[in-house]
N, CA, C and O atoms as CSV, one atom per row, in Angstrom:
chain,resi,resn,atom,element,x,y,z
A,1,MET,N,N,114.407,79.574,84.799
A,1,MET,CA,C,113.959,80.935,84.594
A,1,MET,C,C,115.051,81.902,85.031
A,1,MET,O,O,115.617,81.745,86.112
A,2,VAL,N,N,115.351,82.887,84.214
A,2,VAL,CA,C,116.386,83.866,84.498
A,2,VAL,C,C,115.784,85.001,85.323
A,2,VAL,O,O,114.729,85.534,84.980
A,3,ALA,N,N,116.457,85.367,86.406
A,3,ALA,CA,C,115.972,86.449,87.265
A,3,ALA,C,C,116.168,87.793,86.567
A,3,ALA,O,O,117.200,88.045,85.944
A,4,MET,N,N,115.156,88.646,86.686
A,4,MET,CA,C,115.225,89.975,86.098
A,4,MET,C,C,116.082,90.880,86.998
A,4,MET,O,O,115.952,90.853,88.222
A,5,LYS,N,N,116.937,91.658,86.390
A,5,LYS,CA,C,117.760,92.598,87.139
A,5,LYS,C,C,116.852,93.675,87.728
A,5,LYS,O,O,115.947,94.162,87.051
A,6,SER,N,N,117.091,94.047,88.984
A,6,SER,CA,C,116.283,95.080,89.637
A,6,SER,C,C,116.433,96.402,88.910
A,6,SER,O,O,117.535,96.809,88.541
A,7,VAL,N,N,115.318,97.055,88.713
A,7,VAL,CA,C,115.313,98.368,88.075
A,7,VAL,C,C,115.423,99.446,89.142
A,7,VAL,O,O,116.069,100.472,88.930
A,8,LEU,N,N,114.790,99.212,90.293
A,8,LEU,CA,C,114.795,100.178,91.387
A,8,LEU,C,C,115.793,99.758,92.461
A,8,LEU,O,O,115.927,98.575,92.773
A,9,SER,N,N,116.483,100.735,93.014
A,9,SER,CA,C,117.345,100.464,94.160
A,9,SER,C,C,116.441,100.227,95.377
A,9,SER,O,O,115.258,100.566,95.336
A,10,PRO,N,N,116.978,99.657,96.446
A,10,PRO,CA,C,116.158,99.485,97.656
A,10,PRO,C,C,115.589,100.813,98.163
A,10,PRO,O,O,114.458,100.855,98.648
A,11,SER,N,N,116.356,101.886,98.054
A,11,SER,CA,C,115.881,103.200,98.478
A,11,SER,C,C,114.726,103.679,97.594
A,11,SER,O,O,113.726,104.191,98.098
A,12,GLN,N,N,114.867,103.513,96.288
A,12,GLN,CA,C,113.796,103.915,95.370
A,12,GLN,C,C,112.547,103.072,95.600
A,12,GLN,O,O,111.429,103.585,95.564
A,13,ARG,N,N,112.741,101.791,95.833
A,13,ARG,CA,C,111.606,100.905,96.120
A,13,ARG,C,C,110.878,101.376,97.383
A,13,ARG,O,O,109.648,101.421,97.408
A,14,GLY,N,N,111.630,101.726,98.424
A,14,GLY,CA,C,111.029,102.239,99.660
A,14,GLY,C,C,110.266,103.529,99.427
A,14,GLY,O,O,109.211,103.749,100.023
A,15,THR,N,N,110.796,104.382,98.563
A,15,THR,CA,C,110.116,105.640,98.235
A,15,THR,C,C,108.833,105.365,97.468
A,15,THR,O,O,107.813,106.004,97.726
A,16,VAL,N,N,108.863,104.426,96.531
A,16,VAL,CA,C,107.655,104.055,95.782
A,16,VAL,C,C,106.582,103.551,96.744
A,16,VAL,O,O,105.414,103.921,96.616
A,17,ILE,N,N,106.960,102.726,97.687
A,17,ILE,CA,C,106.003,102.197,98.660
A,17,ILE,C,C,105.449,103.322,99.532
A,17,ILE,O,O,104.248,103.365,99.800
A,18,ALA,N,N,106.320,104.233,99.975
A,18,ALA,CA,C,105.876,105.349,100.819
A,18,ALA,C,C,104.911,106.271,100.072
A,18,ALA,O,O,103.903,106.704,100.629
A,19,ILE,N,N,105.223,106.567,98.817
A,19,ILE,CA,C,104.335,107.405,98.003
A,19,ILE,C,C,103.003,106.690,97.789
A,19,ILE,O,O,101.940,107.298,97.919
A,20,SER,N,N,103.059,105.418,97.467
A,20,SER,CA,C,101.848,104.640,97.180
A,20,SER,C,C,100.962,104.510,98.409
A,20,SER,O,O,99.738,104.580,98.306
A,21,GLU,N,N,101.568,104.323,99.552
A,21,GLU,CA,C,100.780,104.214,100.783
A,21,GLU,C,C,99.981,105.495,101.008
A,21,GLU,O,O,98.818,105.446,101.408
A,22,ALA,N,N,100.609,106.638,100.750
A,22,ALA,CA,C,99.923,107.927,100.897
A,22,ALA,C,C,98.906,108.145,99.780
A,22,ALA,O,O,97.794,108.610,100.027
A,23,LEU,N,N,99.285,107.813,98.580
A,23,LEU,CA,C,98.434,108.042,97.416
A,23,LEU,C,C,97.152,107.227,97.460
A,23,LEU,O,O,96.086,107.731,97.104
A,24,PHE,N,N,97.241,105.972,97.893
A,24,PHE,CA,C,96.099,105.071,97.829
A,24,PHE,C,C,95.420,104.859,99.178
A,24,PHE,O,O,94.655,103.908,99.340
A,25,LYS,N,N,95.688,105.731,100.147
A,25,LYS,CA,C,94.998,105.655,101.435
A,25,LYS,C,C,93.526,105.981,101.203
A,25,LYS,O,O,93.194,106.908,100.464
A,26,SER,N,N,92.660,105.219,101.835
A,26,SER,CA,C,91.218,105.458,101.735
A,26,SER,C,C,90.671,105.704,103.140
A,26,SER,O,O,91.426,105.777,104.109
A,27,ASP,N,N,89.364,105.828,103.232
A,27,ASP,CA,C,88.740,105.989,104.546
A,27,ASP,C,C,89.017,104.783,105.436
A,27,ASP,O,O,89.032,104.898,106.662
A,28,ALA,N,N,89.235,103.632,104.816
A,28,ALA,CA,C,89.532,102.400,105.562
A,28,ALA,C,C,90.991,102.343,106.012
A,28,ALA,O,O,91.363,101.456,106.780
A,29,GLY,N,N,91.818,103.273,105.546
A,29,GLY,CA,C,93.229,103.282,105.911
A,29,GLY,C,C,94.109,103.046,104.699
A,29,GLY,O,O,93.623,103.022,103.568
A,30,PRO,N,N,95.408,102.869,104.934
A,30,PRO,CA,C,96.320,102.622,103.816
A,30,PRO,C,C,96.142,101.203,103.273
A,30,PRO,O,O,95.598,100.335,103.956
A,31,PRO,N,N,96.599,100.975,102.053
A,31,PRO,CA,C,96.530,99.610,101.501
A,31,PRO,C,C,97.353,98.651,102.357
A,31,PRO,O,O,98.297,99.065,103.029
A,32,PRO,N,N,96.994,97.374,102.331
A,32,PRO,CA,C,97.790,96.384,103.070
A,32,PRO,C,C,99.239,96.362,102.568
A,32,PRO,O,O,99.507,96.631,101.397
A,33,SER,N,N,100.153,96.039,103.466
A,33,SER,CA,C,101.574,96.038,103.086
A,33,SER,C,C,101.861,95.034,101.981
A,33,SER,O,O,102.737,95.268,101.149
A,34,ALA,N,N,101.136,93.917,101.960
A,34,ALA,CA,C,101.347,92.931,100.891
A,34,ALA,C,C,100.990,93.528,99.535
A,34,ALA,O,O,101.650,93.238,98.538
A,35,ARG,N,N,99.955,94.356,99.491
A,35,ARG,CA,C,99.566,94.990,98.226
A,35,ARG,C,C,100.603,96.028,97.815
A,35,ARG,O,O,100.891,96.177,96.627
A,36,LEU,N,N,101.164,96.744,98.777
A,36,LEU,CA,C,102.202,97.729,98.457
A,36,LEU,C,C,103.465,97.033,97.948
A,36,LEU,O,O,104.122,97.528,97.032
A,37,ASP,N,N,103.801,95.891,98.538
A,37,ASP,CA,C,104.943,95.116,98.039
A,37,ASP,C,C,104.667,94.624,96.617
A,37,ASP,O,O,105.547,94.659,95.756
A,38,TRP,N,N,103.435,94.164,96.382
A,38,TRP,CA,C,103.039,93.736,95.033
A,38,TRP,C,C,103.193,94.897,94.059
A,38,TRP,O,O,103.717,94.730,92.958
A,39,LEU,N,N,102.728,96.083,94.475
A,39,LEU,CA,C,102.829,97.270,93.620
A,39,LEU,C,C,104.283,97.590,93.287
A,39,LEU,O,O,104.601,97.920,92.144
A,40,ALA,N,N,105.156,97.495,94.270
A,40,ALA,CA,C,106.579,97.759,94.019
A,40,ALA,C,C,107.145,96.731,93.039
A,40,ALA,O,O,107.887,97.086,92.123
A,41,ASP,N,N,106.796,95.459,93.232
A,41,ASP,CA,C,107.264,94.413,92.306
A,41,ASP,C,C,106.751,94.659,90.889
A,41,ASP,O,O,107.513,94.594,89.924
A,42,GLU,N,N,105.463,94.940,90.774
A,42,GLU,CA,C,104.864,95.163,89.464
A,42,GLU,C,C,105.365,96.455,88.822
A,42,GLU,O,O,105.467,96.544,87.598
A,43,SER,N,N,105.673,97.447,89.638
A,43,SER,CA,C,106.256,98.691,89.101
A,43,SER,C,C,107.621,98.410,88.492
A,43,SER,O,O,107.979,98.967,87.454
A,44,GLU,N,N,108.377,97.542,89.149
A,44,GLU,CA,C,109.677,97.138,88.587
A,44,GLU,C,C,109.482,96.445,87.247
A,44,GLU,O,O,110.198,96.731,86.287
A,45,ASN,N,N,108.518,95.537,87.178
A,45,ASN,CA,C,108.231,94.854,85.906
A,45,ASN,C,C,107.807,95.857,84.841
A,45,ASN,O,O,108.242,95.774,83.692
A,46,PHE,N,N,106.959,96.799,85.225
A,46,PHE,CA,C,106.474,97.833,84.320
A,46,PHE,C,C,107.645,98.645,83.761
A,46,PHE,O,O,107.727,98.881,82.556
A,47,LEU,N,N,108.544,99.067,84.646
A,47,LEU,CA,C,109.699,99.869,84.217
A,47,LEU,C,C,110.649,99.042,83.356
A,47,LEU,O,O,111.229,99.554,82.398
A,48,HIS,N,N,110.806,97.780,83.693
A,48,HIS,CA,C,111.668,96.901,82.898
A,48,HIS,C,C,111.133,96.790,81.476
A,48,HIS,O,O,111.889,96.885,80.509
A,49,GLU,N,N,109.815,96.587,81.354
A,49,GLU,CA,C,109.191,96.436,80.035
A,49,GLU,C,C,109.079,97.764,79.293
A,49,GLU,O,O,109.065,97.781,78.062
A,50,ALA,N,N,109.000,98.871,80.019
A,50,ALA,CA,C,108.837,100.186,79.385
A,50,ALA,C,C,110.099,100.636,78.665
A,50,ALA,O,O,110.037,101.487,77.777
A,51,GLY,N,N,111.229,100.082,79.034
A,51,GLY,CA,C,112.479,100.428,78.371
A,51,GLY,C,C,113.319,101.397,79.181
A,51,GLY,O,O,112.838,102.002,80.140
A,52,PRO,N,N,114.580,101.541,78.790
A,52,PRO,CA,C,115.527,102.332,79.588
A,52,PRO,C,C,115.168,103.808,79.707
A,52,PRO,O,O,115.344,104.393,80.776
A,53,ARG,N,N,114.676,104.417,78.650
A,53,ARG,CA,C,114.350,105.852,78.720
A,53,ARG,C,C,113.204,106.103,79.694
A,53,ARG,O,O,113.281,107.004,80.529
A,54,ALA,N,N,112.150,105.312,79.589
A,54,ALA,CA,C,111.007,105.474,80.499
A,54,ALA,C,C,111.419,105.157,81.935
A,54,ALA,O,O,111.018,105.853,82.867
A,55,ALA,N,N,112.212,104.114,82.110
A,55,ALA,CA,C,112.668,103.746,83.454
A,55,ALA,C,C,113.493,104.870,84.066
A,55,ALA,O,O,113.312,105.205,85.236
A,56,ARG,N,N,114.395,105.453,83.287
A,56,ARG,CA,C,115.199,106.574,83.794
A,56,ARG,C,C,114.311,107.758,84.167
A,56,ARG,O,O,114.544,108.411,85.185
A,57,SER,N,N,113.310,108.034,83.362
A,57,SER,CA,C,112.410,109.165,83.633
A,57,SER,C,C,111.640,108.962,84.933
A,57,SER,O,O,111.558,109.872,85.758
A,58,ILE,N,N,111.083,107.783,85.113
A,58,ILE,CA,C,110.323,107.503,86.339
A,58,ILE,C,C,111.253,107.499,87.552
A,58,ILE,O,O,110.899,108.017,88.611
A,59,LYS,N,N,112.440,106.916,87.397
A,59,LYS,CA,C,113.398,106.920,88.502
A,59,LYS,C,C,113.821,108.339,88.865
A,59,LYS,O,O,114.049,108.636,90.037
A,60,LEU,N,N,113.928,109.212,87.873
A,60,LEU,CA,C,114.240,110.613,88.142
A,60,LEU,C,C,113.101,111.273,88.918
A,60,LEU,O,O,113.346,112.036,89.853
A,61,LEU,N,N,111.867,110.985,88.535
A,61,LEU,CA,C,110.718,111.527,89.267
A,61,LEU,C,C,110.724,111.056,90.720
A,61,LEU,O,O,110.473,111.840,91.635
A,62,ILE,N,N,111.011,109.776,90.922
A,62,ILE,CA,C,111.083,109.235,92.286
A,62,ILE,C,C,112.157,109.970,93.085
A,62,ILE,O,O,111.936,110.340,94.237
A,63,ALA,N,N,113.318,110.178,92.471
A,63,ALA,CA,C,114.420,110.871,93.150
A,63,ALA,C,C,114.057,112.323,93.469
A,63,ALA,O,O,114.364,112.815,94.555
A,64,LEU,N,N,113.412,113.000,92.535
A,64,LEU,CA,C,113.022,114.392,92.772
A,64,LEU,C,C,112.022,114.504,93.910
A,64,LEU,O,O,112.136,115.391,94.756
A,65,VAL,N,N,111.046,113.612,93.933
A,65,VAL,CA,C,110.068,113.616,95.024
A,65,VAL,C,C,110.776,113.345,96.351
A,65,VAL,O,O,110.508,114.014,97.350
A,66,ALA,N,N,111.669,112.376,96.359
A,66,ALA,CA,C,112.403,112.041,97.577
A,66,ALA,C,C,113.256,113.211,98.059
A,66,ALA,O,O,113.389,113.427,99.263
A,67,CYS,N,N,113.830,113.964,97.131
A,67,CYS,CA,C,114.682,115.110,97.503
A,67,CYS,C,C,113.872,116.321,97.948
A,67,CYS,O,O,114.287,117.045,98.852
A,68,LEU,N,N,112.723,116.545,97.322
A,68,LEU,CA,C,111.896,117.705,97.663
A,68,LEU,C,C,111.129,117.529,98.975
A,68,LEU,O,O,110.868,118.503,99.681
A,69,ALA,N,N,110.776,116.302,99.293
A,69,ALA,CA,C,109.920,116.048,100.459
A,69,ALA,C,C,110.453,116.624,101.767
A,69,ALA,O,O,109.697,117.290,102.474
A,70,PRO,N,N,111.719,116.400,102.121
A,70,PRO,CA,C,112.209,116.967,103.388
A,70,PRO,C,C,112.141,118.493,103.420
A,70,PRO,O,O,111.888,119.086,104.468
A,71,TRP,N,N,112.365,119.114,102.286
A,71,TRP,CA,C,112.296,120.584,102.218
A,71,TRP,C,C,110.867,121.072,102.466
A,71,TRP,O,O,110.647,122.017,103.222
A,72,LEU,N,N,109.914,120.425,101.828
A,72,LEU,CA,C,108.524,120.841,101.995
A,72,LEU,C,C,107.981,120.493,103.372
A,72,LEU,O,O,107.112,121.194,103.891
A,73,ALA,N,N,108.478,119.432,103.961
A,73,ALA,CA,C,108.055,119.042,105.306
A,73,ALA,C,C,108.782,119.852,106.375
A,73,ALA,O,O,108.375,119.882,107.537
A,74,MET,N,N,109.865,120.507,105.960
A,74,MET,CA,C,110.737,121.242,106.876
A,74,MET,C,C,111.241,120.320,107.991
A,74,MET,O,O,111.328,120.693,109.161
A,75,ARG,N,N,111.566,119.097,107.564
A,75,ARG,CA,C,112.129,118.097,108.482
A,75,ARG,C,C,113.263,117.379,107.765
A,75,ARG,O,O,113.120,117.003,106.602
A,76,PRO,N,N,114.368,117.189,108.436
A,76,PRO,CA,C,115.492,116.492,107.791
A,76,PRO,C,C,115.342,114.970,107.860
A,76,PRO,O,O,116.157,114.272,108.465
A,77,THR,N,N,114.286,114.483,107.227
A,77,THR,CA,C,114.042,113.038,107.236
A,77,THR,C,C,113.555,112.595,105.862
A,77,THR,O,O,112.915,113.359,105.139
A,78,ALA,N,N,113.860,111.375,105.521
A,78,ALA,CA,C,113.455,110.833,104.215
A,78,ALA,C,C,111.937,110.694,104.147
A,78,ALA,O,O,111.284,110.459,105.163
A,79,LEU,N,N,111.390,110.837,102.964
A,79,LEU,CA,C,109.955,110.702,102.748
A,79,LEU,C,C,109.452,109.375,103.307
A,79,LEU,O,O,108.412,109.335,103.963
A,80,ARG,N,N,110.169,108.306,103.058
A,80,ARG,CA,C,109.711,106.987,103.494
A,80,ARG,C,C,109.740,106.820,105.011
A,80,ARG,O,O,109.170,105.864,105.538
A,81,SER,N,N,110.403,107.745,105.722
A,81,SER,CA,C,110.448,107.696,107.190
A,81,SER,C,C,109.429,108.634,107.837
A,81,SER,O,O,109.259,108.623,109.056
A,82,MET,N,N,108.758,109.435,107.029
A,82,MET,CA,C,107.774,110.380,107.564
A,82,MET,C,C,106.487,109.647,107.946
A,82,MET,O,O,106.134,108.643,107.327
A,83,PRO,N,N,105.785,110.151,108.969
A,83,PRO,CA,C,104.466,109.580,109.276
A,83,PRO,C,C,103.533,109.735,108.067
A,83,PRO,O,O,103.679,110.668,107.278
A,84,LEU,N,N,102.594,108.829,107.934
A,84,LEU,CA,C,101.699,108.797,106.783
A,84,LEU,C,C,100.981,110.130,106.565
A,84,LEU,O,O,100.933,110.624,105.438
A,85,ASP,N,N,100.428,110.713,107.613
A,85,ASP,CA,C,99.700,111.979,107.446
A,85,ASP,C,C,100.600,113.090,106.924
A,85,ASP,O,O,100.164,113.908,106.115
A,86,LEU,N,N,101.846,113.130,107.374
A,86,LEU,CA,C,102.785,114.135,106.873
A,86,LEU,C,C,103.124,113.865,105.405
A,86,LEU,O,O,103.205,114.799,104.609
A,87,ARG,N,N,103.321,112.602,105.045
A,87,ARG,CA,C,103.582,112.271,103.637
A,87,ARG,C,C,102.441,112.739,102.747
A,87,ARG,O,O,102.668,113.294,101.671
A,88,ILE,N,N,101.223,112.514,103.199
A,88,ILE,CA,C,100.060,112.942,102.414
A,88,ILE,C,C,100.081,114.452,102.224
A,88,ILE,O,O,99.863,114.938,101.114
A,89,ARG,N,N,100.338,115.193,103.284
A,89,ARG,CA,C,100.376,116.669,103.187
A,89,ARG,C,C,101.504,117.135,102.276
A,89,ARG,O,O,101.316,118.053,101.478
A,90,VAL,N,N,102.672,116.512,102.386
A,90,VAL,CA,C,103.823,116.896,101.561
A,90,VAL,C,C,103.537,116.630,100.084
A,90,VAL,O,O,103.817,117.471,99.230
A,91,LEU,N,N,102.984,115.466,99.790
A,91,LEU,CA,C,102.670,115.142,98.390
A,91,LEU,C,C,101.590,116.077,97.841
A,91,LEU,O,O,101.645,116.467,96.675
A,92,ASP,N,N,100.614,116.435,98.669
A,92,ASP,CA,C,99.600,117.408,98.244
A,92,ASP,C,C,100.230,118.766,97.953
A,92,ASP,O,O,99.884,119.419,96.969
A,93,ARG,N,N,101.158,119.188,98.815
A,93,ARG,CA,C,101.854,120.466,98.579
A,93,ARG,C,C,102.640,120.426,97.277
A,93,ARG,O,O,102.651,121.398,96.522
A,94,MET,N,N,103.295,119.302,97.016
A,94,MET,CA,C,104.039,119.158,95.760
A,94,MET,C,C,103.094,119.247,94.573
A,94,MET,O,O,103.362,119.956,93.603
A,95,GLU,N,N,101.991,118.524,94.659
A,95,GLU,CA,C,101.050,118.470,93.535
A,95,GLU,C,C,100.422,119.834,93.258
A,95,GLU,O,O,100.165,120.179,92.105
A,96,ASN,N,N,100.178,120.599,94.302
A,96,ASN,CA,C,99.549,121.912,94.142
A,96,ASN,C,C,100.557,123.033,93.976
A,96,ASN,O,O,100.175,124.198,93.863
A,97,GLY,N,N,101.824,122.701,93.961
A,97,GLY,CA,C,102.865,123.706,93.830
A,97,GLY,C,C,103.648,123.558,92.544
A,97,GLY,O,O,103.144,123.079,91.527
A,98,ILE,N,N,104.886,123.979,92.620
A,98,ILE,CA,C,105.746,124.018,91.435
A,98,ILE,C,C,106.057,122.620,90.889
A,98,ILE,O,O,106.367,122.469,89.707
A,99,ALA,N,N,105.973,121.608,91.741
A,99,ALA,CA,C,106.296,120.246,91.307
A,99,ALA,C,C,105.050,119.468,90.882
A,99,ALA,O,O,105.086,118.240,90.807
A,100,GLY,N,N,103.964,120.163,90.607
A,100,GLY,CA,C,102.700,119.511,90.280
A,100,GLY,C,C,102.790,118.514,89.139
A,100,GLY,O,O,102.292,117.393,89.248
A,101,ALA,N,N,103.417,118.912,88.053
A,101,ALA,CA,C,103.502,118.026,86.887
A,101,ALA,C,C,104.319,116.772,87.211
A,101,ALA,O,O,104.020,115.690,86.706
A,102,LEU,N,N,105.346,116.914,88.051
A,102,LEU,CA,C,106.165,115.761,88.429
A,102,LEU,C,C,105.335,114.745,89.205
A,102,LEU,O,O,105.380,113.546,88.929
A,103,ILE,N,N,104.586,115.236,90.167
A,103,ILE,CA,C,103.776,114.350,90.994
A,103,ILE,C,C,102.679,113.691,90.165
A,103,ILE,O,O,102.437,112.491,90.295
A,104,VAL,N,N,102.019,114.467,89.317
A,104,VAL,CA,C,100.940,113.905,88.495
A,104,VAL,C,C,101.478,112.799,87.594
A,104,VAL,O,O,100.836,111.760,87.440
A,105,ALA,N,N,102.639,113.009,87.002
A,105,ALA,CA,C,103.226,111.985,86.130
A,105,ALA,C,C,103.554,110.715,86.915
A,105,ALA,O,O,103.290,109.607,86.447
A,106,LEU,N,N,104.123,110.873,88.093
A,106,LEU,CA,C,104.468,109.706,88.912
A,106,LEU,C,C,103.204,109.009,89.410
A,106,LEU,O,O,103.128,107.781,89.410
A,107,LYS,N,N,102.213,109.793,89.832
A,107,LYS,CA,C,100.954,109.205,90.292
A,107,LYS,C,C,100.276,108.431,89.157
A,107,LYS,O,O,99.726,107.352,89.378
A,108,ALA,N,N,100.317,108.975,87.969
A,108,ALA,CA,C,99.693,108.291,86.831
A,108,ALA,C,C,100.345,106.931,86.587
A,108,ALA,O,O,99.654,105.937,86.361
A,109,ALA,N,N,101.661,106.894,86.632
A,109,ALA,CA,C,102.371,105.625,86.420
A,109,ALA,C,C,102.023,104.624,87.520
A,109,ALA,O,O,101.815,103.444,87.239
A,110,LEU,N,N,101.961,105.080,88.756
A,110,LEU,CA,C,101.625,104.181,89.857
A,110,LEU,C,C,100.177,103.703,89.764
A,110,LEU,O,O,99.882,102.549,90.073
A,111,CYS,N,N,99.282,104.583,89.340
A,111,CYS,CA,C,97.871,104.199,89.196
A,111,CYS,C,C,97.687,103.127,88.126
A,111,CYS,O,O,96.885,102.209,88.299
A,112,VAL,N,N,98.415,103.235,87.036
A,112,VAL,CA,C,98.317,102.229,85.974
A,112,VAL,C,C,98.568,100.843,86.559
A,112,VAL,O,O,97.865,99.888,86.225
A,113,VAL,N,N,99.552,100.734,87.417
A,113,VAL,CA,C,99.906,99.445,88.001
A,113,VAL,C,C,98.941,99.075,89.133
A,113,VAL,O,O,98.449,97.948,89.183
A,114,TYR,N,N,98.672,100.012,90.034
A,114,TYR,CA,C,97.866,99.725,91.233
A,114,TYR,C,C,96.488,99.173,90.891
A,114,TYR,O,O,96.034,98.205,91.501
A,115,TYR,N,N,95.827,99.784,89.925
A,115,TYR,CA,C,94.458,99.377,89.617
A,115,TYR,C,C,94.380,98.075,88.822
A,115,TYR,O,O,93.286,97.643,88.459
A,116,GLU,N,N,95.518,97.447,88.548
A,116,GLU,CA,C,95.537,96.116,87.955
A,116,GLU,C,C,95.402,95.022,89.008
A,116,GLU,O,O,95.121,93.870,88.679
A,117,HIS,N,N,95.601,95.379,90.262
A,117,HIS,CA,C,95.529,94.376,91.328
A,117,HIS,C,C,94.086,93.871,91.452
A,117,HIS,O,O,93.156,94.675,91.512
A,118,PRO,N,N,93.891,92.550,91.490
A,118,PRO,CA,C,92.532,91.996,91.529
A,118,PRO,C,C,91.698,92.482,92.714
A,118,PRO,O,O,90.498,92.712,92.565
A,119,ASP,N,N,92.309,92.640,93.881
A,119,ASP,CA,C,91.558,93.116,95.051
A,119,ASP,C,C,91.096,94.554,94.872
A,119,ASP,O,O,90.001,94.917,95.303
A,120,VAL,N,N,91.926,95.371,94.239
A,120,VAL,CA,C,91.549,96.766,93.992
A,120,VAL,C,C,90.400,96.823,92.999
A,120,VAL,O,O,89.449,97.581,93.188
A,121,ALA,N,N,90.484,96.029,91.950
A,121,ALA,CA,C,89.400,95.991,90.965
A,121,ALA,C,C,88.089,95.626,91.647
A,121,ALA,O,O,87.051,96.225,91.364
A,122,GLU,N,N,88.134,94.655,92.533
A,122,GLU,CA,C,86.926,94.242,93.255
A,122,GLU,C,C,86.430,95.372,94.162
A,122,GLU,O,O,85.228,95.631,94.230
A,123,GLU,N,N,87.352,96.043,94.857
A,123,GLU,CA,C,86.977,97.126,95.764
A,123,GLU,C,C,86.279,98.281,95.048
A,123,GLU,O,O,85.379,98.911,95.604
A,124,ILE,N,N,86.699,98.554,93.817
A,124,ILE,CA,C,86.076,99.668,93.089
A,124,ILE,C,C,84.913,99.213,92.220
A,124,ILE,O,O,84.327,100.010,91.488
A,125,GLY,N,N,84.577,97.912,92.303
A,125,GLY,CA,C,83.416,97.400,91.590
A,125,GLY,C,C,83.652,97.040,90.136
A,125,GLY,O,O,82.696,96.888,89.375
A,126,PHE,N,N,84.910,96.901,89.735
A,126,PHE,CA,C,85.201,96.522,88.351
A,126,PHE,C,C,85.042,95.022,88.208
A,126,PHE,O,O,85.662,94.251,88.940
A,127,ASP,N,N,84.212,94.611,87.267
A,127,ASP,CA,C,83.942,93.191,87.079
A,127,ASP,C,C,84.659,92.599,85.868
A,127,ASP,O,O,84.425,91.442,85.518
A,128,GLY,N,N,85.508,93.360,85.241
A,128,GLY,CA,C,86.248,92.876,84.086
A,128,GLY,C,C,85.544,93.121,82.767
A,128,GLY,O,O,86.096,92.851,81.701
A,129,GLU,N,N,84.339,93.627,82.837
A,129,GLU,CA,C,83.558,93.882,81.631
A,129,GLU,C,C,83.664,95.348,81.222
A,129,GLU,O,O,83.860,96.230,82.058
A,130,CYS,N,N,83.534,95.585,79.947
A,130,CYS,CA,C,83.541,96.942,79.424
A,130,CYS,C,C,82.265,97.649,79.874
A,130,CYS,O,O,81.197,97.037,79.886
A,131,LEU,N,N,82.355,98.906,80.239
A,131,LEU,CA,C,81.186,99.657,80.685
A,131,LEU,C,C,80.304,100.108,79.525
A,131,LEU,O,O,79.135,100.435,79.726
A,132,VAL,N,N,80.850,100.126,78.329
A,132,VAL,CA,C,80.095,100.517,77.147
A,132,VAL,C,C,79.608,99.240,76.474
A,132,VAL,O,O,80.412,98.394,76.083
A,133,GLU,N,N,78.282,99.102,76.340
A,133,GLU,CA,C,77.735,97.856,75.781
A,133,GLU,C,C,78.188,97.619,74.356
A,133,GLU,O,O,78.636,96.523,74.020
A,134,SER,N,N,78.077,98.626,73.524
A,134,SER,CA,C,78.571,98.471,72.151
A,134,SER,C,C,78.915,99.840,71.618
A,134,SER,O,O,78.332,100.853,72.004
A,135,MET,N,N,79.850,99.839,70.747
A,135,MET,CA,C,80.275,101.084,70.125
A,135,MET,C,C,79.571,101.201,68.782
A,135,MET,O,O,79.472,100.219,68.045
A,136,PRO,N,N,79.081,102.392,68.457
A,136,PRO,CA,C,78.470,102.552,67.125
A,136,PRO,C,C,79.528,102.376,66.058
A,136,PRO,O,O,80.699,102.678,66.289
A,137,PRO,N,N,79.130,101.892,64.889
A,137,PRO,CA,C,80.117,101.738,63.814
A,137,PRO,C,C,80.674,103.099,63.396
A,137,PRO,O,O,79.985,104.118,63.442
A,138,ALA,N,N,81.903,103.080,63.001
A,138,ALA,CA,C,82.548,104.319,62.556
A,138,ALA,C,C,81.834,104.831,61.313
A,138,ALA,O,O,81.468,104.065,60.422
A,139,VAL,N,N,81.648,106.131,61.278
A,139,VAL,CA,C,80.978,106.764,60.135
A,139,VAL,C,C,82.048,107.319,59.199
A,139,VAL,O,O,82.899,108.108,59.612
A,140,ALA,N,N,81.998,106.912,57.970
A,140,ALA,CA,C,82.955,107.404,56.988
A,140,ALA,C,C,82.580,108.832,56.632
A,140,ALA,O,O,81.410,109.139,56.403
A,141,THR,N,N,83.563,109.689,56.587
A,141,THR,CA,C,83.322,111.093,56.210
A,141,THR,C,C,84.060,111.380,54.920
A,141,THR,O,O,85.120,110.818,54.643
A,142,ARG,N,N,83.482,112.254,54.153
A,142,ARG,CA,C,84.117,112.666,52.906
A,142,ARG,C,C,84.303,114.133,52.882
A,142,ARG,O,O,84.826,114.674,51.907
């Protein structure tokens, strides 16, 4: 089996994990580190399969979030080094501010991957079945 070339640098991977830990924190706490590592691995696979243009776009979003975070936190530290509660506040400020569309796009991409994890599906009560029993037949219009 041929090893896939890494799409994310170690720094970008750390930023993805830091964002995901804040994004998917629940009342029970942040996701387990093994799940965050899985998410980073699967995000790499996702970007690899999405193609170079999509990968560049997502990597740019990751870089922009990483660059904006210290400014919004008013601390000269990388997003991935910030305490979890501060990361959550910074990402909320980004989402509700001028960088809202950037954060929403990145969150959407991460959610696509995160909710594929079997433990997450179980936690949210997804049993693998469609919620709609049957779809009505399409009605031809003239």
